[in-house]
Biopython code that builds the backbone (N, CA, C, O; Angstrom):
import numpy as np
from Bio.PDB.StructureBuilder import StructureBuilder

atoms = [
    (1, "MET", "N", (10.563, -26.418, 141.925)),
    (1, "MET", "CA", (10.330, -24.995, 141.799)),
    (1, "MET", "C", (9.284, -24.782, 140.695)),
    (1, "MET", "O", (9.439, -25.272, 139.576)),
    (2, "ASN", "N", (8.238, -24.056, 141.024)),
    (2, "ASN", "CA", (7.200, -23.830, 140.028)),
    (2, "ASN", "C", (7.500, -22.568, 139.209)),
    (2, "ASN", "O", (8.442, -21.828, 139.491)),
    (3, "ASP", "N", (6.676, -22.356, 138.202)),
    (3, "ASP", "CA", (6.899, -21.246, 137.275)),
    (3, "ASP", "C", (6.814, -19.890, 137.962)),
    (3, "ASP", "O", (7.563, -18.974, 137.622)),
    (4, "LEU", "N", (5.918, -19.757, 138.918)),
    (4, "LEU", "CA", (5.760, -18.488, 139.608)),
    (4, "LEU", "C", (7.021, -18.111, 140.383)),
    (4, "LEU", "O", (7.415, -16.945, 140.396)),
    (5, "GLN", "N", (7.640, -19.067, 141.013)),
    (5, "GLN", "CA", (8.876, -18.804, 141.755)),
    (5, "GLN", "C", (10.004, -18.402, 140.803)),
    (5, "GLN", "O", (10.808, -17.528, 141.129)),
    (6, "VAL", "N", (10.065, -19.024, 139.652)),
    (6, "VAL", "CA", (11.093, -18.670, 138.664)),
    (6, "VAL", "C", (10.900, -17.234, 138.192)),
    (6, "VAL", "O", (11.865, -16.483, 138.051)),
    (7, "ILE", "N", (9.661, -16.864, 137.953)),
    (7, "ILE", "CA", (9.378, -15.501, 137.510)),
    (7, "ILE", "C", (9.731, -14.504, 138.615)),
    (7, "ILE", "O", (10.312, -13.455, 138.339)),
    (8, "GLN", "N", (9.387, -14.823, 139.855)),
    (8, "GLN", "CA", (9.694, -13.928, 140.967)),
    (8, "GLN", "C", (11.196, -13.759, 141.158)),
    (8, "GLN", "O", (11.658, -12.659, 141.462)),
    (9, "GLN", "N", (11.956, -14.822, 140.985)),
    (9, "GLN", "CA", (13.408, -14.729, 141.137)),
    (9, "GLN", "C", (14.028, -13.903, 140.020)),
    (9, "GLN", "O", (15.015, -13.201, 140.243)),
    (10, "ASN", "N", (13.465, -13.979, 138.832)),
    (10, "ASN", "CA", (14.044, -13.293, 137.681)),
    (10, "ASN", "C", (13.367, -11.964, 137.359)),
    (10, "ASN", "O", (13.660, -11.366, 136.323)),
    (11, "LEU", "N", (12.480, -11.496, 138.210)),
    (11, "LEU", "CA", (11.751, -10.263, 137.952)),
    (11, "LEU", "C", (12.662, -9.049, 137.792)),
    (11, "LEU", "O", (12.423, -8.249, 136.887)),
    (12, "PRO", "N", (13.696, -8.865, 138.622)),
    (12, "PRO", "CA", (14.566, -7.704, 138.393)),
    (12, "PRO", "C", (15.223, -7.738, 137.010)),
    (12, "PRO", "O", (15.363, -6.701, 136.361)),
    (13, "PHE", "N", (15.614, -8.903, 136.574)),
    (13, "PHE", "CA", (16.223, -9.031, 135.250)),
    (13, "PHE", "C", (15.210, -8.744, 134.147)),
    (13, "PHE", "O", (15.505, -8.018, 133.197)),
    (14, "LEU", "N", (14.011, -9.318, 134.275)),
    (14, "LEU", "CA", (12.983, -9.105, 133.266)),
    (14, "LEU", "C", (12.572, -7.639, 133.194)),
    (14, "LEU", "O", (12.352, -7.101, 132.109)),
    (15, "GLY", "N", (12.472, -7.001, 134.346)),
    (15, "GLY", "CA", (12.109, -5.589, 134.378)),
    (15, "GLY", "C", (13.138, -4.720, 133.702)),
    (15, "GLY", "O", (12.785, -3.752, 133.028)),
    (16, "SER", "N", (14.415, -5.049, 133.869)),
    (16, "SER", "CA", (15.441, -4.230, 133.244)),
    (16, "SER", "C", (15.529, -4.498, 131.747)),
    (16, "SER", "O", (15.822, -3.587, 130.972)),
    (17, "VAL", "N", (15.282, -5.730, 131.335)),
    (17, "VAL", "CA", (15.381, -6.058, 129.912)),
    (17, "VAL", "C", (14.212, -5.444, 129.139)),
    (17, "VAL", "O", (14.415, -4.823, 128.096)),
    (18, "TYR", "N", (13.027, -5.612, 129.634)),
    (18, "TYR", "CA", (11.851, -5.152, 128.903)),
    (18, "TYR", "C", (11.377, -3.777, 129.343)),
    (18, "TYR", "O", (10.500, -3.189, 128.709)),
    (19, "ASN", "N", (11.935, -3.272, 130.396)),
    (19, "ASN", "CA", (11.586, -1.967, 130.940)),
    (19, "ASN", "C", (10.064, -1.776, 130.955)),
    (19, "ASN", "O", (9.500, -1.032, 130.152)),
    (20, "LEU", "N", (9.440, -2.458, 131.873)),
    (20, "LEU", "CA", (7.993, -2.507, 131.952)),
    (20, "LEU", "C", (7.358, -1.135, 132.174)),
    (20, "LEU", "O", (6.225, -0.904, 131.751)),
    (21, "GLN", "N", (8.067, -0.237, 132.824)),
    (21, "GLN", "CA", (7.509, 1.096, 133.035)),
    (21, "GLN", "C", (7.371, 1.843, 131.709)),
    (21, "GLN", "O", (6.378, 2.533, 131.478)),
    (22, "VAL", "N", (8.367, 1.703, 130.845)),
    (22, "VAL", "CA", (8.293, 2.362, 129.547)),
    (22, "VAL", "C", (7.180, 1.753, 128.709)),
    (22, "VAL", "O", (6.440, 2.471, 128.035)),
    (23, "LEU", "N", (7.060, 0.434, 128.749)),
    (23, "LEU", "CA", (5.989, -0.215, 128.002)),
    (23, "LEU", "C", (4.618, 0.221, 128.503)),
    (23, "LEU", "O", (3.703, 0.431, 127.705)),
    (24, "GLY", "N", (4.469, 0.357, 129.810)),
    (24, "GLY", "CA", (3.209, 0.830, 130.370)),
    (24, "GLY", "C", (2.895, 2.244, 129.953)),
    (24, "GLY", "O", (1.747, 2.569, 129.649)),
    (25, "PHE", "N", (3.923, 3.099, 129.937)),
    (25, "PHE", "CA", (3.745, 4.487, 129.504)),
    (25, "PHE", "C", (3.334, 4.546, 128.038)),
    (25, "PHE", "O", (2.437, 5.307, 127.675)),
    (26, "LEU", "N", (3.983, 3.752, 127.197)),
    (26, "LEU", "CA", (3.642, 3.725, 125.777)),
    (26, "LEU", "C", (2.233, 3.186, 125.548)),
    (26, "LEU", "O", (1.501, 3.683, 124.693)),
    (27, "ALA", "N", (1.868, 2.183, 126.308)),
    (27, "ALA", "CA", (0.532, 1.613, 126.175)),
    (27, "ALA", "C", (-0.535, 2.635, 126.573)),
    (27, "ALA", "O", (-1.564, 2.744, 125.907)),
    (28, "SER", "N", (-0.299, 3.376, 127.642)),
    (28, "SER", "CA", (-1.272, 4.384, 128.050)),
    (28, "SER", "C", (-1.342, 5.513, 127.028)),
    (28, "SER", "O", (-2.416, 6.061, 126.782)),
    (29, "GLY", "N", (-0.208, 5.863, 126.435)),
    (29, "GLY", "CA", (-0.215, 6.867, 125.372)),
    (29, "GLY", "C", (-0.990, 6.402, 124.161)),
    (29, "GLY", "O", (-1.693, 7.189, 123.527)),
    (30, "LEU", "N", (-0.867, 5.134, 123.839)),
    (30, "LEU", "CA", (-1.604, 4.571, 122.717)),
    (30, "LEU", "C", (-3.107, 4.594, 122.986)),
    (30, "LEU", "O", (-3.897, 4.866, 122.082)),
    (31, "VAL", "N", (-3.493, 4.314, 124.201)),
    (31, "VAL", "CA", (-4.915, 4.361, 124.564)),
    (31, "VAL", "C", (-5.459, 5.777, 124.397)),
    (31, "VAL", "O", (-6.571, 5.957, 123.902)),
    (32, "VAL", "N", (-4.691, 6.772, 124.802)),
    (32, "VAL", "CA", (-5.122, 8.164, 124.657)),
    (32, "VAL", "C", (-5.303, 8.519, 123.184)),
    (32, "VAL", "O", (-6.288, 9.159, 122.818)),
    (33, "VAL", "N", (-4.363, 8.108, 122.341)),
    (33, "VAL", "CA", (-4.459, 8.398, 120.906)),
    (33, "VAL", "C", (-5.668, 7.692, 120.289)),
    (33, "VAL", "O", (-6.359, 8.275, 119.454)),
    (34, "VAL", "N", (-5.928, 6.468, 120.682)),
    (34, "VAL", "CA", (-7.069, 5.727, 120.140)),
    (34, "VAL", "C", (-8.384, 6.391, 120.544)),
    (34, "VAL", "O", (-9.288, 6.524, 119.718)),
    (35, "VAL", "N", (-8.498, 6.803, 121.789)),
    (35, "VAL", "CA", (-9.730, 7.475, 122.240)),
    (35, "VAL", "C", (-9.900, 8.809, 121.509)),
    (35, "VAL", "O", (-11.005, 9.150, 121.088)),
    (36, "TRP", "N", (-8.813, 9.556, 121.360)),
    (36, "TRP", "CA", (-8.826, 10.828, 120.625)),
    (36, "TRP", "C", (-9.334, 10.596, 119.196)),
    (36, "TRP", "O", (-10.207, 11.320, 118.718)),
    (37, "GLU", "N", (-8.789, 9.595, 118.527)),
    (37, "GLU", "CA", (-9.187, 9.267, 117.154)),
    (37, "GLU", "C", (-10.657, 8.882, 117.091)),
    (37, "GLU", "O", (-11.373, 9.336, 116.198)),
    (38, "LEU", "N", (-11.115, 8.065, 118.009)),
    (38, "LEU", "CA", (-12.511, 7.611, 117.984)),
    (38, "LEU", "C", (-13.499, 8.761, 118.164)),
    (38, "LEU", "O", (-14.542, 8.798, 117.511)),
    (39, "ILE", "N", (-13.173, 9.683, 119.037)),
    (39, "ILE", "CA", (-14.073, 10.813, 119.273)),
    (39, "ILE", "C", (-14.197, 11.665, 118.012)),
    (39, "ILE", "O", (-15.305, 11.951, 117.558)),
    (40, "TRP", "N", (-13.060, 12.069, 117.449)),
    (40, "TRP", "CA", (-13.093, 12.910, 116.259)),
    (40, "TRP", "C", (-13.699, 12.167, 115.074)),
    (40, "TRP", "O", (-14.455, 12.748, 114.295)),
    (41, "LYS", "N", (-13.370, 10.879, 114.935)),
    (41, "LYS", "CA", (-13.885, 10.090, 113.818)),
    (41, "LYS", "C", (-15.400, 9.943, 113.921)),
    (41, "LYS", "O", (-16.088, 9.979, 112.902)),
    (42, "ALA", "N", (-15.928, 9.778, 115.124)),
    (42, "ALA", "CA", (-17.374, 9.638, 115.294)),
    (42, "ALA", "C", (-18.105, 10.898, 114.834)),
    (42, "ALA", "O", (-19.100, 10.817, 114.114)),
    (43, "PHE", "N", (-17.609, 12.053, 115.248)),
    (43, "PHE", "CA", (-18.238, 13.310, 114.819)),
    (43, "PHE", "C", (-18.140, 13.491, 113.307)),
    (43, "PHE", "O", (-19.116, 13.884, 112.668)),
    (44, "ALA", "N", (-16.987, 13.213, 112.737)),
    (44, "ALA", "CA", (-16.790, 13.411, 111.302)),
    (44, "ALA", "C", (-17.612, 12.421, 110.482)),
    (44, "ALA", "O", (-18.186, 12.799, 109.460)),
    (45, "LEU", "N", (-17.680, 11.168, 110.909)),
    (45, "LEU", "CA", (-18.485, 10.185, 110.179)),
    (45, "LEU", "C", (-19.969, 10.528, 110.240)),
    (45, "LEU", "O", (-20.700, 10.351, 109.266)),
    (46, "TRP", "N", (-20.396, 11.013, 111.379)),
    (46, "TRP", "CA", (-21.795, 11.411, 111.521)),
    (46, "TRP", "C", (-22.117, 12.556, 110.564)),
    (46, "TRP", "O", (-23.150, 12.549, 109.894)),
    (47, "ARG", "N", (-21.214, 13.542, 110.509)),
    (47, "ARG", "CA", (-21.450, 14.680, 109.621)),
    (47, "ARG", "C", (-21.380, 14.255, 108.156)),
    (47, "ARG", "O", (-22.192, 14.707, 107.348)),
    (48, "ALA", "N", (-20.434, 13.401, 107.802)),
    (48, "ALA", "CA", (-20.319, 12.943, 106.422)),
    (48, "ALA", "C", (-21.576, 12.179, 106.005)),
    (48, "ALA", "O", (-22.026, 12.301, 104.865)),
    (49, "ALA", "N", (-22.132, 11.408, 106.905)),
    (49, "ALA", "CA", (-23.366, 10.692, 106.591)),
    (49, "ALA", "C", (-24.533, 11.660, 106.423)),
    (49, "ALA", "O", (-25.353, 11.494, 105.521)),
    (50, "ARG", "N", (-24.608, 12.651, 107.273)),
    (50, "ARG", "CA", (-25.684, 13.639, 107.169)),
    (50, "ARG", "C", (-25.604, 14.433, 105.870)),
    (50, "ARG", "O", (-26.624, 14.752, 105.260)),
    (51, "LEU", "N", (-24.366, 14.750, 105.450)),
    (51, "LEU", "CA", (-24.174, 15.521, 104.221)),
    (51, "LEU", "C", (-24.087, 14.632, 102.980)),
    (51, "LEU", "O", (-23.911, 15.125, 101.866)),
    (52, "LYS", "N", (-24.211, 13.328, 103.181)),
    (52, "LYS", "CA", (-24.144, 12.345, 102.086)),
    (52, "LYS", "C", (-22.831, 12.431, 101.311)),
    (52, "LYS", "O", (-22.825, 12.322, 100.085)),
    (53, "ASN", "N", (-21.725, 12.625, 102.018)),
    (53, "ASN", "CA", (-20.395, 12.630, 101.418)),
    (53, "ASN", "C", (-19.817, 11.219, 101.510)),
    (53, "ASN", "O", (-19.096, 10.887, 102.451)),
    (54, "VAL", "N", (-20.146, 10.405, 100.525)),
    (54, "VAL", "CA", (-19.778, 8.985, 100.557)),
    (54, "VAL", "C", (-18.260, 8.804, 100.506)),
    (54, "VAL", "O", (-17.711, 7.972, 101.227)),
    (55, "VAL", "N", (-17.586, 9.576, 99.662)),
    (55, "VAL", "CA", (-16.135, 9.425, 99.522)),
    (55, "VAL", "C", (-15.430, 9.745, 100.836)),
    (55, "VAL", "O", (-14.572, 8.988, 101.289)),
    (56, "TRP", "N", (-15.798, 10.869, 101.442)),
    (56, "TRP", "CA", (-15.182, 11.226, 102.721)),
    (56, "TRP", "C", (-15.494, 10.166, 103.777)),
    (56, "TRP", "O", (-14.628, 9.806, 104.574)),
    (57, "PHE", "N", (-16.713, 9.675, 103.781)),
    (57, "PHE", "CA", (-17.103, 8.664, 104.759)),
    (57, "PHE", "C", (-16.224, 7.421, 104.620)),
    (57, "PHE", "O", (-15.702, 6.910, 105.611)),
    (58, "LEU", "N", (-16.064, 6.938, 103.386)),
    (58, "LEU", "CA", (-15.260, 5.744, 103.165)),
    (58, "LEU", "C", (-13.786, 5.962, 103.492)),
    (58, "LEU", "O", (-13.135, 5.077, 104.046)),
    (59, "VAL", "N", (-13.264, 7.129, 103.154)),
    (59, "VAL", "CA", (-11.853, 7.417, 103.462)),
    (59, "VAL", "C", (-11.643, 7.465, 104.966)),
    (59, "VAL", "O", (-10.683, 6.891, 105.480)),
    (60, "MET", "N", (-12.534, 8.147, 105.673)),
    (60, "MET", "CA", (-12.348, 8.274, 107.120)),
    (60, "MET", "C", (-12.549, 6.958, 107.859)),
    (60, "MET", "O", (-11.935, 6.732, 108.902)),
    (61, "ILE", "N", (-13.395, 6.096, 107.330)),
    (61, "ILE", "CA", (-13.635, 4.834, 108.023)),
    (61, "ILE", "C", (-12.480, 3.859, 107.800)),
    (61, "ILE", "O", (-12.295, 2.930, 108.586)),
    (62, "THR", "N", (-11.706, 4.062, 106.737)),
    (62, "THR", "CA", (-10.607, 3.135, 106.446)),
    (62, "THR", "C", (-9.238, 3.647, 106.872)),
    (62, "THR", "O", (-8.343, 2.845, 107.138)),
    (63, "VAL", "N", (-9.055, 4.950, 106.942)),
    (63, "VAL", "CA", (-7.739, 5.515, 107.245)),
    (63, "VAL", "C", (-7.676, 5.940, 108.710)),
    (63, "VAL", "O", (-8.541, 6.676, 109.184)),
    (64, "ASN", "N", (-6.664, 5.480, 109.417)),
    (64, "ASN", "CA", (-6.429, 5.924, 110.786)),
    (64, "ASN", "C", (-5.364, 7.018, 110.752)),
    (64, "ASN", "O", (-4.225, 6.778, 110.351)),
    (65, "SER", "N", (-5.745, 8.206, 111.171)),
    (65, "SER", "CA", (-4.823, 9.334, 111.079)),
    (65, "SER", "C", (-4.669, 10.070, 112.405)),
    (65, "SER", "O", (-4.295, 11.243, 112.419)),
    (66, "ALA", "N", (-4.948, 9.403, 113.506)),
    (66, "ALA", "CA", (-4.842, 10.001, 114.843)),
    (66, "ALA", "C", (-5.696, 11.257, 114.965)),
    (66, "ALA", "O", (-5.331, 12.185, 115.686)),
    (67, "GLY", "N", (-6.818, 11.296, 114.276)),
    (67, "GLY", "CA", (-7.750, 12.407, 114.398)),
    (67, "GLY", "C", (-7.509, 13.555, 113.453)),
    (67, "GLY", "O", (-8.307, 14.491, 113.417)),
    (68, "ILE", "N", (-6.431, 13.517, 112.682)),
    (68, "ILE", "CA", (-6.104, 14.643, 111.815)),
    (68, "ILE", "C", (-7.097, 14.744, 110.659)),
    (68, "ILE", "O", (-7.630, 15.824, 110.404)),
    (69, "LEU", "N", (-7.351, 13.653, 109.965)),
    (69, "LEU", "CA", (-8.273, 13.661, 108.828)),
    (69, "LEU", "C", (-9.698, 14.045, 109.238)),
    (69, "LEU", "O", (-10.315, 14.859, 108.550)),
    (70, "PRO", "N", (-10.247, 13.498, 110.325)),
    (70, "PRO", "CA", (-11.592, 13.943, 110.735)),
    (70, "PRO", "C", (-11.650, 15.428, 111.095)),
    (70, "PRO", "O", (-12.644, 16.093, 110.803)),
    (71, "ILE", "N", (-10.609, 15.951, 111.717)),
    (71, "ILE", "CA", (-10.596, 17.379, 112.064)),
    (71, "ILE", "C", (-10.591, 18.217, 110.794)),
    (71, "ILE", "O", (-11.305, 19.216, 110.710)),
    (72, "ILE", "N", (-9.792, 17.821, 109.802)),
    (72, "ILE", "CA", (-9.759, 18.545, 108.529)),
    (72, "ILE", "C", (-11.134, 18.519, 107.878)),
    (72, "ILE", "O", (-11.611, 19.544, 107.393)),
    (73, "TYR", "N", (-11.776, 17.348, 107.864)),
    (73, "TYR", "CA", (-13.102, 17.246, 107.262)),
    (73, "TYR", "C", (-14.117, 18.115, 108.004)),
    (73, "TYR", "O", (-14.923, 18.802, 107.375)),
    (74, "LEU", "N", (-14.083, 18.088, 109.330)),
    (74, "LEU", "CA", (-15.043, 18.889, 110.094)),
    (74, "LEU", "C", (-14.858, 20.377, 109.813)),
    (74, "LEU", "O", (-15.838, 21.118, 109.731)),
    (75, "LEU", "N", (-13.621, 20.816, 109.667)),
    (75, "LEU", "CA", (-13.383, 22.225, 109.358)),
    (75, "LEU", "C", (-13.832, 22.573, 107.935)),
    (75, "LEU", "O", (-14.398, 23.643, 107.709)),
    (76, "ARG", "N", (-13.585, 21.685, 106.987)),
    (76, "ARG", "CA", (-13.941, 21.965, 105.591)),
    (76, "ARG", "C", (-15.447, 21.901, 105.357)),
    (76, "ARG", "O", (-15.960, 22.623, 104.501)),
    (77, "SER", "N", (-16.157, 21.070, 106.083)),
    (77, "SER", "CA", (-17.590, 20.892, 105.845)),
    (77, "SER", "C", (-18.444, 21.768, 106.763)),
    (77, "SER", "O", (-19.664, 21.611, 106.818)),
    (78, "ARG", "N", (-17.819, 22.664, 107.463)),
    (78, "ARG", "CA", (-18.528, 23.497, 108.436)),
    (78, "ARG", "C", (-19.647, 24.319, 107.797)),
    (78, "ARG", "O", (-20.760, 24.354, 108.322)),
    (79, "THR", "N", (-19.367, 24.979, 106.674)),
    (79, "THR", "CA", (-20.396, 25.832, 106.063)),
    (79, "THR", "C", (-21.527, 25.002, 105.458)),
    (79, "THR", "O", (-22.694, 25.375, 105.578)),
    (80, "ALA", "N", (-21.202, 23.893, 104.816)),
    (80, "ALA", "CA", (-22.248, 23.042, 104.241)),
    (80, "ALA", "C", (-23.155, 22.489, 105.329)),
    (80, "ALA", "O", (-24.366, 22.375, 105.139)),
    (81, "TYR", "N", (-22.568, 22.147, 106.467)),
    (81, "TYR", "CA", (-23.374, 21.609, 107.560)),
    (81, "TYR", "C", (-24.271, 22.692, 108.154)),
    (81, "TYR", "O", (-25.417, 22.422, 108.514)),
    (82, "ARG", "N", (-23.760, 23.901, 108.258)),
    (82, "ARG", "CA", (-24.597, 25.000, 108.761)),
    (82, "ARG", "C", (-25.780, 25.256, 107.835)),
    (82, "ARG", "O", (-26.888, 25.528, 108.298)),
    (83, "LYS", "N", (-25.543, 25.169, 106.525)),
    (83, "LYS", "CA", (-26.642, 25.345, 105.573)),
    (83, "LYS", "C", (-27.678, 24.236, 105.735)),
    (83, "LYS", "O", (-28.880, 24.499, 105.695)),
    (84, "LEU", "N", (-27.224, 23.012, 105.916)),
    (84, "LEU", "CA", (-28.136, 21.891, 106.118)),
    (84, "LEU", "C", (-28.984, 22.102, 107.366)),
    (84, "LEU", "O", (-30.190, 21.856, 107.351)),
    (85, "LEU", "N", (-28.353, 22.556, 108.444)),
    (85, "LEU", "CA", (-29.107, 22.805, 109.671)),
    (85, "LEU", "C", (-30.126, 23.919, 109.486)),
    (85, "LEU", "O", (-31.238, 23.840, 110.008)),
    (86, "ALA", "N", (-29.750, 24.959, 108.743)),
    (86, "ALA", "CA", (-30.676, 26.061, 108.505)),
    (86, "ALA", "C", (-31.872, 25.591, 107.692)),
    (86, "ALA", "O", (-33.004, 25.994, 107.959)),
    (87, "VAL", "N", (-31.628, 24.744, 106.705)),
    (87, "VAL", "CA", (-32.722, 24.215, 105.887)),
    (87, "VAL", "C", (-33.636, 23.351, 106.738)),
    (87, "VAL", "O", (-34.858, 23.436, 106.621)),
    (88, "GLU", "N", (-33.061, 22.531, 107.581)),
    (88, "GLU", "CA", (-33.875, 21.668, 108.440)),
    (88, "GLU", "C", (-34.696, 22.473, 109.435)),
    (88, "GLU", "O", (-35.841, 22.128, 109.728)),
    (89, "GLU", "N", (-34.111, 23.543, 109.951)),
    (89, "GLU", "CA", (-34.844, 24.370, 110.915)),
    (89, "GLU", "C", (-36.056, 25.031, 110.275)),
    (89, "GLU", "O", (-37.095, 25.186, 110.917)),
    (90, "LYS", "N", (-35.927, 25.412, 109.041)),
    (90, "LYS", "CA", (-37.040, 26.082, 108.368)),
    (90, "LYS", "C", (-38.118, 25.106, 107.922)),
    (90, "LYS", "O", (-39.210, 25.517, 107.529)),
    (91, "GLY", "N", (-37.817, 23.831, 107.981)),
    (91, "GLY", "CA", (-38.803, 22.847, 107.567)),
    (91, "GLY", "C", (-38.874, 22.677, 106.065)),
    (91, "GLY", "O", (-39.805, 22.058, 105.551)),
    (92, "GLU", "N", (-37.898, 23.222, 105.355)),
    (92, "GLU", "CA", (-37.902, 23.135, 103.902)),
    (92, "GLU", "C", (-37.400, 21.773, 103.412)),
    (92, "GLU", "O", (-37.515, 21.458, 102.227)),
    (93, "MET", "N", (-36.859, 20.988, 104.298)),
    (93, "MET", "CA", (-36.317, 19.701, 103.893)),
    (93, "MET", "C", (-37.410, 18.819, 103.317)),
    (93, "MET", "O", (-37.179, 18.124, 102.328)),
    (94, "LYS", "N", (-38.577, 18.829, 103.902)),
    (94, "LYS", "CA", (-39.680, 18.013, 103.393)),
    (94, "LYS", "C", (-40.093, 18.473, 101.999)),
    (94, "LYS", "O", (-40.372, 17.654, 101.124)),
    (95, "ASN", "N", (-40.130, 19.796, 101.800)),
    (95, "ASN", "CA", (-40.512, 20.329, 100.495)),
    (95, "ASN", "C", (-39.488, 19.937, 99.430)),
    (95, "ASN", "O", (-39.861, 19.586, 98.310)),
    (96, "ILE", "N", (-38.230, 19.995, 99.765)),
    (96, "ILE", "CA", (-37.173, 19.630, 98.816)),
    (96, "ILE", "C", (-37.282, 18.155, 98.467)),
    (96, "ILE", "O", (-37.153, 17.785, 97.300)),
    (97, "ALA", "N", (-37.514, 17.320, 99.450)),
    (97, "ALA", "CA", (-37.643, 15.882, 99.203)),
    (97, "ALA", "C", (-38.849, 15.600, 98.315)),
    (97, "ALA", "O", (-38.777, 14.755, 97.422)),
    (98, "GLU", "N", (-39.948, 16.297, 98.553)),
    (98, "GLU", "CA", (-41.132, 16.103, 97.723)),
    (98, "GLU", "C", (-40.880, 16.532, 96.285)),
    (98, "GLU", "O", (-41.345, 15.876, 95.353)),
    (99, "GLU", "N", (-40.148, 17.626, 96.095)),
    (99, "GLU", "CA", (-39.821, 18.084, 94.745)),
    (99, "GLU", "C", (-38.931, 17.078, 94.025)),
    (99, "GLU", "O", (-39.127, 16.814, 92.839)),
    (100, "VAL", "N", (-37.976, 16.527, 94.720)),
    (100, "VAL", "CA", (-37.075, 15.547, 94.118)),
    (100, "VAL", "C", (-37.853, 14.307, 93.717)),
    (100, "VAL", "O", (-37.655, 13.775, 92.625)),
    (101, "LEU", "N", (-38.733, 13.843, 94.588)),
    (101, "LEU", "CA", (-39.539, 12.669, 94.268)),
    (101, "LEU", "C", (-40.473, 12.940, 93.092)),
    (101, "LEU", "O", (-40.693, 12.064, 92.256)),
    (102, "ALA", "N", (-41.016, 14.141, 93.027)),
    (102, "ALA", "CA", (-41.919, 14.484, 91.936)),
    (102, "ALA", "C", (-41.163, 14.510, 90.601)),
    (102, "ALA", "O", (-41.698, 14.079, 89.580)),
    (103, "LYS", "N", (-39.927, 15.013, 90.605)),
    (103, "LYS", "CA", (-39.121, 15.052, 89.388)),
    (103, "LYS", "C", (-38.738, 13.654, 88.926)),
    (103, "LYS", "O", (-38.665, 13.389, 87.726)),
    (104, "LYS", "N", (-38.496, 12.763, 89.876)),
    (104, "LYS", "CA", (-38.108, 11.381, 89.531)),
    (104, "LYS", "C", (-39.277, 10.612, 88.908)),
    (104, "LYS", "O", (-39.078, 9.777, 88.026)),
    (105, "THR", "N", (-40.488, 10.900, 89.369)),
    (105, "THR", "CA", (-41.652, 10.158, 88.862)),
    (105, "THR", "C", (-42.115, 10.694, 87.517)),
    (105, "THR", "O", (-42.832, 9.996, 86.800)),
    (106, "GLU", "N", (-41.732, 11.898, 87.155)),
    (106, "GLU", "CA", (-42.147, 12.481, 85.883)),
    (106, "GLU", "C", (-41.424, 11.878, 84.718)),
    (106, "GLU", "O", (-41.664, 12.265, 83.574)),
]
sb = StructureBuilder()
sb.init_structure("model")
sb.init_model(0)
sb.init_chain("A")
sb.init_seg("    ")
for serial, (resi, resn, name, xyz) in enumerate(atoms, 1):
    if name == "N":
        sb.init_residue(resn, " ", resi, " ")
    sb.init_atom(name, np.array(xyz, "f"), 0.0, 1.0, " ", f" {name:<3s}", serial, name[0])
structure = sb.get_structure()
């Protein structure tokens, strides 16, 4: 008798002991949570990098919070990000960078 036949004979027992349907349901739920976390984390990390928030960036990249921490950051940084976009739209970003460089060289 080979291993496959042994598994087939004992499948009802194995299914009841490990309850494969529950494990499959939990695994699919875990996949949903991981995808949810990755989506929110990607947006939050991108914004933290744009706003040069190093502390928030490092915290979010190391802590897994099922999307809660990135959502909090996105809500808290909303006004700062809008200001950054407004500055970029006006083209003042280049002028600000030139002023900063000029101050550093003086």
